[in-house]
Residue, then its C-alpha position, 0 to 999 in steps of 0.5 A: m908042893e904037893a897039889s891040893r896045897g898048891v891049890s888052896l895057895l892060888l885060891l889065896a892068890i886070888v882073893g888077895y889079887c880081888a881084894l886089893g884090886c877090885c875092894g880097892s887098896k890104898i896106894p902105900a907111902r913106899m914101895d914094898g920089899f927090903v933091899y939088901g945092903g940098904k942101897p936101892p937099885a939102881l934100875g937099868e945097873t943092876v941085876v934086880v933079885e927080887a925074893f919072896l919070903d917067908p921067914l916061917c918057911p924052911d924053903s925059904r930058909d934054905t933060899w937065904p944063904p946061897l942068895k947071900e953069897v951070891v950078892d957078895h960075888y957079885g958086889g954091886r952088879v946084883s941087887v937083892v930085894v926082899h918081900l915078906f909073903p906069909l904063906p898061911s900054911h904056917s902059922y903065925a908067919f904073919n906076926v912074925c911079918q909084922a914084927i919085921h915091919t915093925v922094927n923097920k920102922l924103929n930101924p932098918s939095920y935091924v931087918y935083916p938080924l931079925l930076918e936071919k934069927v926068925f929063920k934059925y928059930q923057926e922051927g919053933y914058932y910055927n904048927q905043931p909047937t904052938y897048937k896048944k899055946s895062945g896067939a898072945t903066948v906066941v907073938d910075946e915069945i917071939t917079942k921076947n926070943l927073937v924080936v929083943p935079943i936083936i933091938g934091945e930091951t931099952n927099944l921094947p916100948a917102942y916096938t910094942t906101940a909101934f907093933n900095935d899100930s894100924q901101921s904095921d899091919q897095913a904093911a904087912r897085909i900089903s906085902f902079902k897081897i902085892g904077892s897074891l897081884r903077881a901070882v905068888t903061890g909059895t915063896p919063889s923069887f924073880v930076877n928082873a921081874i922074871p920068874i924063876d923056872g922051878s921057882g917055890s924050892p931052895v935054889d942052891y949057890k951053882r943054880w943063882i950063877s948059871i941064870l946071873d952070869p948071863l946077865v951080868s956079862k950083858m950089864 
């Protein structure tokens, strides 16, 4: 990450911290994050990887496949929780995160299929390809091209209602604020609450194995 961009994101993190800590924020009804595989990690019984991912970030896209592979490799000994963290450098990242929180309300099984579909087609939904489009147009394209193929046409009215209510918006904001509180300025990962050295760049399969093998062997 370029130095100037890093400074800008750090300032945003500080703002997020102040917004949550100083101005007061409601305690969310549930812990933030989406558990991969749907089974909550048993604290003390698995190594917990927390990944802060921006659905429109190429580094997040490249990090996800090897992380999934690692989960399969270790079975139930490693748990993964994804926190959505929309980077301000990717236009419409917040809207995509809001969409993912919305489908979670409809059916949690939609979350990861939608996240992976966004990763596949992310280049069409941020920055230059969207510059000449209105916000409403981009959000509509996200819904039609990414969300509907996952949830189906019959669930579109329920999705639209849920997307436009305050709960999905608030859930996306809480995700960002939690990342800010943990000094997240890119899309890094934490293992058992400890940040990985060099976070912010994609972590490949061999690197994951080198990090997790010593920890799993002690479980």
